[in-house]
Every structure is written in structure tokens, then in C-alpha cells.
C-alpha positions, 0 to 999 in steps of 0.5 A, a space after each residue: 463909850 456910848 457916843 450915840 447917847 451923848 449930846 453933841 456938846 458933850 462929845 466935843 468936850 470929851 474929844 477936845 474939839 472946837 465946834 467950828 474950828 476943829 482940831 489944830 493940825 499939830 494936835 491931829 498929828 499927835 493923835 495920829 501917832 497915838 491912835 495910828 492910821 485909820 486902817 484895818 489891821 492886815 491879815 498875817 500871811 504865811 510865806 510861799 515856802 511854808 505853804 509848800 512845806 505843809 504839803 509834805 507833812 501828810 502821813 501818806 506822803 511821808 511813808 512814800 518819802 521813806 519808801 523812796 529812801 529805802 529803794 535808793 539805799 537798796 540800789 533801786 534807783 528807778 523806783 526811788 526816782 519814780 516815787 519822788 516824782 509822784 510825791 512832788 507832783 502831789 505836793 505841787 497840786 495841793 500847793 497850787 490849789 491852796 495858794 490863794 490867800 485869805 483876802 477878807 481883811 484886804 476887802 474890808 480895807 477897800 471899803 474905807 473911803 480913800 479921802 475925807 473932807 475935814 475942818 482943821 484950824 478952822 479951814 476946810 481941807 481934804 485929807 487921806 481917810 487914813 489920816 483921820 483921828 478921833 476928834 476930827 470934824 468931817 463934812 458929809 454929803 450925798 454920795 460920800 462913803 463915811 470915812 470913820 465912825 462919827 457922832 452927828 453935830 448938824 444934819 440936813 435931811 440926811 439918809 445913809 445906806 447901812 445895808 452892808 453893815 446892819 442888813 437894813 434894806 432901805 436908807 436910814 434917816 439920821 439926825 443930830 438932834 435925835 435921842 437914843 438910849 445907851 443900849 440901843 442896837 447898832 441899827 437904831 442909832 440915828 445920831 451916828 454914822 459908821 465907816 464904810 456906809 454910804 450917804 444917799 441924801 442930805 448933808 451933815 457935819 460930824 465929829 470922829 469918835 473912832 478910827 481903824 480897828 476901833 470902828 464898827 467895821 474894825 470890830 467886824 474885822 476882829 470878829 472875822 479874824 477870830 472866827 475859826 475855820 473848821 475842817 470839812 467832814 470830807 477832810 476829817 474822813 480822809 485824814 482818818 483814812 490816811 492815818 488808818 492806811 499808814 498804820 496798816 502799811 507800817 504794821 504789814 511791813 514790820 510783820 513781813 520783814 520780821 517774818 522773812 528774817 526769821 525764815 532766813 531771808 536776806 535783810 536787804 531782800 526783806 526791806 525791798 519786800 517791805 517797800 513793795 508792801 508799803 507802796 501797795 498799801 498806800 493809795 498814792 493817787 488818792 490825794 491827787 484824785 480827790 483834788 482832781 475830782 473836786 476840781 471837776 465838781 467845781 466846773 460842774 457847779 459853775 454851770 449851776 451858778 456856784 463858784 467854789 473858792 475852797 475845794 474841800 468845801 465842795 462836798 460839805 453842802 451834801 451834809 448840810 442840815 441847816 442853811 442860814 440866809 440873810 433876807 435882803 438881796 438873798 431871799 428878797 430882790 433888794 429893791 423896793 417895789 410898790 405892791 398895793 395902792 388904796 384910794 377913796 374908791 378903789 384898791 389896787 395891787 401888783 404882784 411883781 415888778 414890771 406888772 401893771 396895776 390891777 383892781 385888788 380882789 375884794 376891793 371896789 371896782 368902780 370904773 377900774 375897768 373890771 375885775 382883774 384887768 390892768 388899769 390903763 392910766 393916761 400918759 398925759 398929766 391930769 389937771 391938778 386938784 383944787 383945795 381950800 375953801 373952794 375945793 370943788 371948783 378945780 377940774 380933775 381927772 375923770 371920776 372913778 378909782 382908775 382916775 384916783 389912782 392916776 392922781 396918786 401915781 402922778 403925785 409920787 412921780 413928782 414928789 420924788 428925787 430919783 433920777 428917772 430915765 426911759 421907762 423900762 430902765 432902772 432909775 437911780 437914787 433912793 430905793 423907795 423913790 426908785 420904786 415909786 417911779 416904777 410904780 408910776 410907769 406901771 400906771 402908764 405915767 412917764 415920770 421923766 416927761 411929767 417932771 419936765 412938763 411940771 417944773 419944780 418951784 420948791 422942795 421941802 425935803 424929808 427928814 426923820 423929824 418931819 417924816 414927810 417930803 413936799 415939792 411944789 410944781 407948776 402945772 400946765 395951767 400955770 398953777 403952783 401945786 404941792 405934792 406931799 408924801 410921808 408917814 400916814 399918821 403925819 400926812 393924814 393929820 394935815 389933810 382936810 379933804 379927800 379926792 373922790 370921784 373927780 373932786 375934793 370932798 371933806 375928809 370925814 372921821 369915818 374916811 380918816 379912820 378907814 385910811 388909818 386902818 388900811 395903812 396899819 393893815 398894810 404895815 402888818 404885811 411888811 409894806 412900807 406905807 406912804 400917804 400921798 396928798 396934793 394941794 393947789 396953792 393960791 396966787 399969793 401963796 409962797 411955795 417956799 412956805 412949809 406951812 402953806 405947801 403942807 397945809 389943808 391937803 387933799 388926800 390922794 391915797 396910800 401906797 405900800 412898798 416892799 422888798 419882794 421875795 424872789 419868785 423862785 425862792 419858795 420852791 427852793 425852800 420846799 426842795 431844801 426841806 425835801 432834801 432834809 435841809 432846814 432853811 433859816 432866815 437871819 436878818 437885821 430887819 424889823 421883826 414884823 417885816 421878817 415875819 411877813 416875808 417868812 410867811 410869804 416864803 413858807 418859812 413860817 406858819 401860824 404862830 411860829 416864833 420870831 426871835 429878835 436880837 434883844 431876845 438873844 441877848 437875854 439867853 445864855 449859850 445853853 439856852 440859845 442852843 436849846 431854842 435855836 432848833 425851833 426858830 426859823 426866823 431871826 430878826 433885828 440881829 447884829 453881827 455877833 448875834 449871827 455868830 452866836 446863832 451859827 455856833 449854837 446850831 453847831 453845838 446841836 450837831 448841825 452842819 451849817 451853811 450861811 448865806 449873805 451879801 453884806 459886810 455884817 455877814 462875813 464873820 458868820 460865813 467864816 464861822 459856818 461849815 460853808 459860807 455862801 456869798 452873793 456874787 452880784 450884790 455881795 461885798 468883797 468882804 463877804 465874797 472873800 470870807 465865803 467858801 462858795 459864791 452864787 453868781 446869780 445871787 439866787 437862793 434857788 441856786 443853792 439847791 443845785 449846789 446841794 445836788 452837786 455836792 451830794 453827787 461829788 461825795 457819792 463819786 468820792 466814795 465810788 473812787 475810794 471804793 475802787 482804789 482801796 479794793 485795788 490796793 487791797 488786792 495788791 497787798 494780798 497778792 504780795 503778802 500771800 506770796 511772801 507767806 508761801 515763800 514765793 518771789 515777789 509777784 510785782 515790783 514796786 515800780 509795777 505797783 506805782 504804775 498801776 496805782 497812778 496810771 491804770 488806777 488813776 485815770 478810771 478813778 478820775 473818770 468815776 468823779 464824772 458820774 452823773 448824780 444818782 436819781 434819788 440824790 435829792 430824796 435822801 436826808 443829809 449825811 451825818 458829818 461823822 458818817 464813815 467813808 465805809 458806811 453802808 457796807 462799803 468796807 465789806 465790798 472793798 474786802 471782797 473785791 480786793 480778795 478777787 483781785 489779789 487771788 486772781 493776780 497771784 494765780 496768774 503769777 504762779 501759772 506764768 512763772 511755772 516754767 521758771 520765767 519769773 519776769 513772764 509770771 510778773 508780766 502776766 500778774 501785772 496784766 491780770 491786775 490791770 484788767 481785773 481793776 478795769 472790770 472792777 471800775 464798772 462795778 463801782 459806778 453805783 452803790 444802788 444799781 447794778 453795773 448792767 443798769 447804768 448805761 455806758 453813755 452816761 459817762 463816756 469819760 470812763 470808757 475812754 479812761 479804761 481804754 487808755 489804761 489798757 493802752 498803757 498796759 499794752 505799751 508797757 508790755 510790748 514797747 521795748 523802751 517801756 518794757 525795759 524800764 518796767 522789767 516786762 516781757 511780751 506776752 504770747 497768745 496763750 498767755 493772754 488766754 490764761 489772763 483773760 480767762 482768769 480775770 473774767 470768770 470771777 468778775 462775771 460771777 460777782 456782777 451777775 450775783 449783784 444784779 440778781 440779788 439787788 443793790 443797796 436800798 435807798 435811805 428813807 426820806 424824812 430823817 435828818 440823818 442818813 
């Protein structure tokens, strides 16, 4: 139902509500049973046991559980217990990190007003907002949170803050008497107020037309519920890797068992061998190391003002190709700032909040103090301007542009309902009026003192119909002076005079056209333009008479405000492009405003198109997918448009990041590959729907997060390369021994020790490697890029062969005299030391180990030292030696171990240093 397009009496008739008495209490109770409470639907939550059970469904975990069962059946109780402990620890780690349930719908519920003022049975009463029903009459005033979607019946200077719902950066005027088309978008319905928005001025009476999930807020909740969260590229790659490793482990085990039985080996012995190979083939530490490295990355990202809510999404920024950003509060400061002022004789500008007014380049300088120098406005109020037939009789501030600007700023400080505080502190109230108070401060005018010295006698409030506001104040001479501000075309129409050089002069057609053209030019620059005028009332004039207060005005000038771009954003956008990421603005604001901000930020150039929501409605999904890559600014978009934009980009193969702060952004944040919420100005809904939260609400922080995301992915590749080469060596030594008819060189418990302790510590330390120097000069990775891209698989095989052959050779040498346990102990020592050397080779894919200083990652040095200490404890500390079936090694044994390990690795490292490292990917491509 297009309630916004229906007149009030038709809405009341359709809802069966009396215009004065409202609903009877009995009817309200009946409707509450029919429509249900005015609440948003709660999200379904999995019980804790189910979340924990999911952790045991991973294929790698199932293989280990099978290996533990086989070990127990074969009498290897110690091995079985060790494997099960490892499985449980991994499951608990995953459970603890994923336990935080989705809370977006709960946050949406919290936005609803807890109570509401209603009229039932002709009496005003306060009820729980959850008890509202369609047809209830509600009363609203400044400061209220709107409790349900409602059609206005009466309104008085009503202004509503809808930024969280529509993206509009300033309060929207509302009027019960306005008219709008049935197809009007959400942001252009002045007859309606919506659940979760806030009344900032005025008062109103309205009839509820929708509650609960039928409201616009409920519709967004439904979109959020329907938006599907996809696995990140890292999750997809690791899932594929897990399937490959499990398949390889099962295949190798089957071959070994069959081969052994055919050769006449005992079935029990071959099953034990199969278990050993399965344990060797599966990198047990991989899930835990991935989780730990991602968690360490999260700690680093906190230092870059980014909080990660979902660990697997950390690396997704590293392959993001498009970042869709809301405008208000993300690319801009979310506060109105006066940027330009025009008087009869001068033009003035401010480039940023807190700066003084300066004569504008190209404007008339007059008495403004010289080009580019601050305008020193007096702190004492100037005498008011005269008007009417004797306009020239009244004294005024001295002549010249500076004095004209002073009068303009005094007028906007007095015609203002913001609550001024000390200069330098933020006033409270309507953002536009707050910006005007600050504009007066910038001109040396203390609005708080000025309002005390010139008490208000009357006010004629702003409304969407009047499009102006007037106040009448008593000045120091006891005169009643009217100060007016409003839309330029409305105020200019009421002006007969112009304040120029210290006196009021007739406003000629030339000056009128010049001011109108200046207002239009300022509007084209995304400024909200207000005309400002004054008038001294006569002794018998009534300040409450609107016609008197707003007639025969003296034009003081024009002032233009805007929600300015964050100063650091243009550089951040340029750096994003350098990294191969395309930034896109997606906003609910007007196209003209969005285009001007886009040009200032460097998003738009020349005739680049701006696509509006109504344009999107005319495109089907295929057409939008074809055009979406050519548009950098989308304006006047609704929540469903944002979802369509994200989905269209995804259909084009883009990896999409979406930033936002309002409720309207939440569904698109969840639909995107990674949602980025604002921590300060963002709503609870957006923060809970996001994967990452920027604590400083700074778009520029995304650049640091991208760098960390890429570095984390690089480090994941490094430790995967390290772990898989180690596992390849373990498989090779076991497989070759079985093929040669040799006893098992390593027990399953040895392999578990290596994979989880002596492998695990250095692997985690690799996750602390700093970013490569060229990390932000590479284009984004393709989301389908294999973890083994760039020759990683070849290096894994070569290093694995070196580890395996070295370990087997040491086993053969150590057991040559028939001492099987000594041979296994030497093999274990050789395996651990080979892997410790290998970890330094893994520190960079682009540089030799000799080119990466040890001081860059002291944690790695400590991890290697700890792993060697564990090895020595297992070999020489009797309680551990007994558990791991080792024997103390003699000095001669160590000579063989060190010699056998060092020779091949030194040769490999020297060769890599001489031949060179992996070349840097070319910059400028969209894919790596």
C-alpha cells in the first residue's frame, strides 16, 4: 500500500481509526493478536553443541580420528591418546573463535523505541512500542525515536534524521500536507515517518501503518536475513587443499598396506605403517596454525584501526578488487561545514573545519584585509541594519566586505536553534544549524554571548512549505530586529534592499540576478545554500506577525554549507588504485551532491556518469552487470539497490568490499565478500553485520587493512609451503623405507611431535613476518588463484625431497649396527634440523634467505631455538625419551646428523641466492 501517496482522511478510513479518539483499547488488543508485537523477527541460533560438533566434520580431522582408532586397535595406546588430544585441541580452538553468534537482528531490535505516546479511546497514554498496532495514533516531538512506520496527520516544523535508513546526510523536512507520487523512493516521502529514525525538530501526530517486520526497518531485516555469506577465498583454497591431502593420504595408505601384504608382511604391521603414513600426509597443525596466524594478524590490524570480527575474512581484503563505500560519514565527515559566503562586496571561503574565513581567490577584496588573509570579525555585536523607507538612516557595521560578512554571520548565529557552547566545543542540534554556529565562531562571533545580549522575542520556524526561518531579537539599542535565513529563491523574493558598504541600498535587478546566479553556482558545487536577510521592525510592529518579520528584508548575503570530504580520503583512494583496487561511492544522497564530492575526492573525472537509483530500476540484472564496472558513483540508492550493485559486481568476478555506517548498509555489507563498518558513527546493526570494523571511521584505514590482509595471505603461503614440504619429506622417508623393505624410520608419535611442536612453533612465527616491500604495488590476487601459484608446488616437492632423503639416509646410517632406536633417533634429529633450516628459506618468496635480516622477525629465531630445545629434551630427558622411544645420541652421531643436514641445504640456499628470487608481479593488471 502506497500510504505516502494517500491523503490523511483516506488512510484513517482504511485503517478504521478515528481522527481524534484513535483506536478503542479492545480493538488495539484484537489487532495485536492479529499482527503480532511490533518487534523484528529474532535470528535462529544454533545450539552450542551443534557449533562444537561442526568442528569435527572437517575431512582432515576425520582422518586423524580414524588413525587414532587404528592405533588403539593395534595396541599403540600412547599414539592414540596423543592423536585424540590434538583433535580435541584443534576443535576447541575453532569453536572458541566461531562461538560469537550473528547479532545483526538483535541490534536492529535495539533501534526500536521502547515506548510510544498514543491516543486510544480519546486519551493520551504511554505504551510499550512493542504493543503498537496498525491504526494507532502516535504523538511525536523533537528527540523521539519513531516507534513504527506512520503516515503524518498533522505536523509543525517537523524534521526527521533519516541518515541511518536512507543515507541522507541532513535532517529531512516532513509535512502532513505534502503530496508525493506512489512510486516516490523512500528518501522522497515527506508525508511518512519510519521506525528507527529520530525526530530532531518540531512535533507531529501520525497514524501507524506498519509494525514489526512489515516496516521499512523490518524489510531491511528481511534483506539482511536473506543475504547469504559466502566462504572467503582462503576458506575455499584451504578446503580444496584439505580434500587433496585427504585423498592423497588415503591413496598412499592403501598402496602401502596392499604392497606390504603382497610382500608377505603381517596385516597388523602394515596397518600401523598405514597409520604412520596417514599421520605424515596430513598436516595436523595446519588448522591450528591458520587460526593462530589469522589471530595474530587481527592484533596487527587493531593497530591499523581495524577490528576483525570473523577470522577467515582477514585475508579477503588482499584480493579485493572493488570497495563500495557509503558517502556520509565514510568518505565525508558527517557534519555540515560552512565553506563559502557571498556578500554584496565580497566572496569568502573556508577550506576546512576550524579555519577562519578568508577572501576567496578571484573575489572582491575591498576592505577584507588583503588577499588570503583571515577576516577579523569583531567579537562585539554590530548595530543592526535599518530597513523600510528610511533604510539608510540606521547605523551599521563599518563598510566593506569584512563588515558585510560580520552582519551575515551575526544573523546566522541568531537565527539558529542549535545550543551553542564555548567556542571550540561542539554545539548540539540540527547539523546545518551547528555548522552555522561554527561558521560564526570562525568569523570571531561568540553565538552564545550574542544570543544572551540579543534576547529572542519571537520565532517563525522553518517548515518544508515555508522553506525559511525567522527570529526577532532585541538589540542593544532596544530595537526589535528580524533575522531570516532560508532557500535563496524564497528569501530573495522577500528582499527589497541589499546591505552594501555599511548601509542598505535598493536591491536592483542586476544584484538580484547576480545573487541568484551565485546561489545556483554554489549548489552545483554540492553546497547547501542559504540566503540571509535582516530587518529592523518599527516601534508599533508586532514581532509575532510573520508578514512583518519577513517582509521588506535587507539581503545580507549567501552562505553555503557542505558535508566535507575527509582530508585523508583522496590520498587513500589514490593508494587503493595503485594497489589495483577500484573505489566506488554508493550513496542515498542527491546525484549533484554525490558528483561534486566524487570530483573532489578524485573518483570522477570529466564526463564520468553518475547512476541513480531510478536508473538501476530500469536495468535488469544482465544490463546492470555490464554497466556496473563503468560507474564510480551511484546516487539516490535504496538498500535493495546496494544489494543489486554488490551482486552485479560479484557476477563480473569482482571481489567486493563494502563500507557503511547506517542501517541501510547492513544487507549489502553481509552480501559483500567483506563488509567494513564504521566503529564510531556506525549503528549496531552495521557493526554486527560486518566482517571488519574501522575504529576511527576513516576510509584511509582501509589502505592499512589491505596491506595487512595481503601480508597475512603471503605469510599463510609461507607456512603452508613450510608445513607441506615438511610433510612431503615425512611421507617420502616412510614410503621409500617401506618400498625398500626397511623398518619404519619414524614412529607415528614422532611424526605427531614434529608436525605439532617442532613444525608448529616456526610455522606460527612465519605468520609474524612483516609485509614484503612491494606488497602494495601488486595488483589484487585472483580469488581462484591456487595456493600453489608461482611455483610454490615445485618448491614444496624439491624441499620435501631434500628433507626425506636426508632423514632416510640418517636412519640407515644410525641403524647400520642393528640399533633400530638409535637410527630412529638420528632420523628424528635430522628431520627436525632440516626443517629448522627450511623455515628460513620460507621467509620470502621474492628474496633469498640471506637478504632477509633475522632482526625483522625475532619470534622466528625464538621459535627455532625452542624447537631445537624440544628435540634435545626428547633425546636426553629420560621421561620424554621413554615416551617417545628415543636414545641419547653420541657426539659421533651428531657429526653425521649435522653434516648430512647442512650440506644439501647450504647448496640449495646458495643456489637460490645466485639465481635470484621470484620476480615481482607487474603492477597495473587487475589480477596477479
